[in-house]
N, C-alpha and C positions, 0 to 999 in steps of 0.2 A: 514498639514495631520492628521488625529487623532492616539490618540498614545495609546502603549499597556505599562502601567503603576504599578509596584508591587510596592507598598506602606509598608513597615512595619510600626508593631507600628500602625493601620492606624483606631484600635478601641479606643486608646488613647487619651487626650487633644488636642493637636496640631495633632495629623494624622487623628482623625474624623474629625478635621474641614479643612484639607484639601482633605479628601476624600469628605465631604461637595461640597467644592470649585470646585473639577474636575464634581462633576457629576452636579452638577447646573449651571455651565458656560463654559462646552468646552463639547467636541465629544469626549473626551479622555474615553478608558476604564479604569478602574482600578480592580488590584486583591489584598485585604486586608489579608498579613500574619501577625497575632495576638497571642499572646500565651493567652491574655483574663487574666492576671495577677489580681490584687487586683485595679490596677491603668487604667484598660480596664475599658470603657461606649460604651458598645453596643449600648444604646438607642440611642446615641447620633449619630448612622448613619442609624437608621431605615428608615429613607426616603430614604436611598439609597436602599432595599434589593430588593426594585420592578424597580429598572431599571436594563436593558438587558446589560449594562455596567457595571456593579458592581457583582463579587463574593468576595467568602470570603475564606478563608483557615487558620484553628487553626493549630500555630506550634510556635515551639521556637526557636530563630536563634543562640541559641546553640547548636541544633541539626543541625551539618553539612551536613549531607548526605540526611537527608529533606531537606533542606533548596535548599542544589544543584538539587533534583530532582526538586522542586518547581518553581526555577528560570527555569530549560531547558525544562519542560513541559509549561509553561506559554509562553516564549519566548518573554520577556520584549522589548521595545524598551527604556525603561530609569528604573530607580529604585530609587526610595526616602527611604532612610535608615533614620525613627525615633525612632525605638524600642529601649528601653533604661530605665534603671534604674536611677529616677530623683530627689530622694527627699535626699536634703542634710543631714538629721538629719539622714536615715536611713544608708547613707552610712558612717556616724562615727562609726553607732551600730553594720554595719554589710557590711565592705567595699568588703567582697571576693565577694558577690553577685552582686556587678557593675564592680568587673575585669571581672566575667563570662561574664555578657553580654552585657557589654557597649567594652570590649576590644576582649574578645575570639568573643563573638557573631555578633563585625563587623568585625574582621577577618573572619568569616567563610562567612560572606556575600561579602565580598571582593573578597574569594578564588571560590565562585559559581559562581559570577559576571563575574570574570576574565574564567575560563574554560566555560563559556558560550560564554562573549566575541569572547574568539580565535574559537569557531566552527561559528564563523558568516562571511558572505563575507565580500567584499569591503566596500560597501556599509552599509550593518548593521552597521560596526563597525564606519563607520564613523557617524552616527546618534545616535549610543547608549551614554547613561551618566549615572553614578553612582552618586545621589547627596548624601551627609552624611549631616543631620542636626547635629547641635551642640552648644555651649553655650557662650554665654560671659566670662562664668567664668574661662574660660580654660587662659583668659588674668593675673587674678588675682586681687589686687586689686589698687583701685586710692587712694590718697587723696584727697581734695576737690578742690583742686589748679592745680590737673593733667588732660593734655588733653582728649577727650573720647580716647577708644579703636579705632585703625583700624586696616585694614587687616594687616599691620605689625607690630604691636606691638607684642613682645616677651611673648612666653607663659608663665605662673609663676602660675601654680596651687595651693591652698591650702586647697580644701577638699579632701576625697575620690573620691568624686564622677567630681568631677573637674579634677583630675589626670587623671581620668577612661575616661572621654570625651577629654582630650589632648591626651593622649596614642593614642586613637582610630581617633582623627584627622590625627596625623601622618603617622599609617598605612595606611590612604587613599592617602594621599599626597604619601608616599613612593610606592604604587601600580601603581599610576599614574607615577613616577620618572623612577621606576623599570621596571616594565612591558605595561608602555602605556596604563594602562588601563583609559578611558577617566574619569574624576571625578572632582566633585565638592563639596567644604566646603561653608556652611553658618553657622553663629553663632551669634545666637539670643541675646534679652535680657529677663527680666522677660514679662513672657504671663500670661494674665488676660482673663477671659471672660466665657461663657457658657460651662457647661460639667467640668468647672475644679475640680478637685478630694478635698473632703472637706476638705485635710490637707493643701492645699497652703493655703500661707495667707490671699490672702483677701475674701476667700467662709469661711474660719475658722472664719475671723471678722463679715462676717453675721451671720454666725450660730449660734457664740455665742450673737451676741447682739439681733438676734432673742428668744432665749431662755434665757434673761436675766443672760446669765454665766459671768465670769470673763472672760475679752478678754486679752491674754496673749501677748506682748509685749518684745522682746529681748532687756537688756540692758537696754537703754533709747531709742531706737527706732531711732535714730541717722544716721543709715543707710542709704543709698542713693540707689536708683534701677532706672534701666529705664524701663518705664513700655511701652509694647508693647498688642496690642490689639488682640487677635486670629487671629479673620478674615483677620485682616490686615496683620499679619503673614500667613498664608493661601496662600494670595494671593503675596507675596511676593516669596516662595515657588515656586510655581508655576511660575512666572516669572525667576526665575533663572534655574526650570530645562526647560524649553522651549529654551532659551535664555544665558544662563550663560555660559561662556568661559571654555571648559576644562583644568582641570590645575587650575584654577581661584578659590579666596576666596573670600565671601561676608559679612558682618556684617550689618543685618537688627535689626535696633533698633526703637522704639516707638518716640522718642522727648519728653520723660516726666520724664525726673528726678525730684524723691518726695522720700523724707525721710520716712523710714516706719511709722514711729508714726505720718506722715501728711496725707498717707494712712488711715492709718487704722480709725483717724479725721473725712475725709472726707468722709469714708464712713458712721460712726455714725452720721454725718449730713444728708446723704442722707436717714438714717433710721428713725430720726426725723421727717423729712418729708411724707417718706412715711407710718413708722408704729407709730406715734407718740406716741400712747398709753404706749409704753416701753420706752420712754425719760425721759430724757437724755441719751442717748447711752454712751455716751463718760466717763459715769461715770464709765460703768465696765472696762476700761482702766487698765491691770495690767502690771509693769514691772515684768520680771523673773530675771533668771542668766542669761548671756549671751551663747551664743553657742562657745565652742573651735574653733577660726581659722575665726571667723567671719569677711569676709570680709567689707572693710569699705564702698565702692562705686565701682558700676558700670555705665561707662555712655559706649554708641556705637555712632561713630559717621556713619551714613550714608553714605557721600559726595560720595564713592565708588558706592553704588548700583543705587545712583540717578542719578551719571553721566553716567554709562554705561548702565543699563537699566530702567531710566527713572522712579523708583519706588520710592514710600514714603507715609508714613501712613494715612491715611483719617479716625480717629479718633482721636480725643483731647481723654486726658487722663477723663477729666471731661464727654462728652460725651459718653465714653466707660465703664466707671466708674457706669454711672447712667444706661447704659442697664445693665450692669452683675450684679448690686443689685437688677434691677426689676426682671431680670429671675429668679434670685434664689428665689425671694421671691412668683415665680410663679410656681417654680419649687419642693415641701417640697417633695411631695411622693417620685422622686426620690433621696435626698439627705440623706433622713432624715435615709432611711436604713442603708447608709455607715456610717451617723454620730453616730449610735446608736449603732455601731457595728457589724451589720446582715454580710456587708460586711468589713467594716474595721474599728476601733474607731478614732475617731478625735486626731490629735498631739498635743502636747501638746505645741506646739509652731507656730507662728504666725509669722514665714517669711522662705518661701521657695518656688522654682520653678518648673514648669514644662518645661521641656528642652527637 
């Protein structure tokens, strides 16, 4: 049966991929609730605007009364909560905004969902689900020899960003255990792909290489991340939303562990092929001082979601990265305004994620 889905943060990088996935490949309808902060990419969902199954409302999840009204007026069957502050460096410089949005904002969403859910009849209560989208960073850092994160891994966040997401995860669990609100949590690895904000690692490297500017890499670039193509992630999130078990958690990874320096070098190789005039692009790599509390390695086991929901990523890192670089080369009009500071200047660092 077609569902009415409320998506918070649906104009963000991952949220817009989710909205496109729903409109393109299902009969569900979507209300996109987004504050349209600097990280929003409304261009990424322009294709959905003409669909009668898509609607948009500009609102901030920190506004508890407005959020509650929107939830009650829309009467959703499911809520996908993606709205969040996600940039690690920004969390170090200004942690308060992360507490306000990621912790208090999630609390507001849970309260709005709970108030709405309790008003439903028994059939509506049974079909409702609140899906909270989180990050693998809540689990902390792995050594090179440690096994991958699983759904049973203890939380050990090391940055203000990951601490704020860990807190929100715990609130979601508590609302399930205490109030019976049907909730599910998913924790993803590093996302990449089209429409990612230029402050993140992969688009930063592409833009810097195109502009013949130094490509900054933290420390020696030895930090390892598991890379997940954003469209694969969107598909996984929809599987969790439609078939996930209330009270459950699902780790979503890309099966693509790479050192940051290897990611940067691979982008440079692709750039050498696609834009040979500026090559060799790896000459632009510049190592900069490491950031505080920089986790060494993230790695995500997908055994649970594969077994329970039969999901696995479709893109290899090589194929996904090739598509991503080619996309940015074709979309200079979009990212150049952001990179030039018309919406926001580029980050000086080259390792962050959008979760």
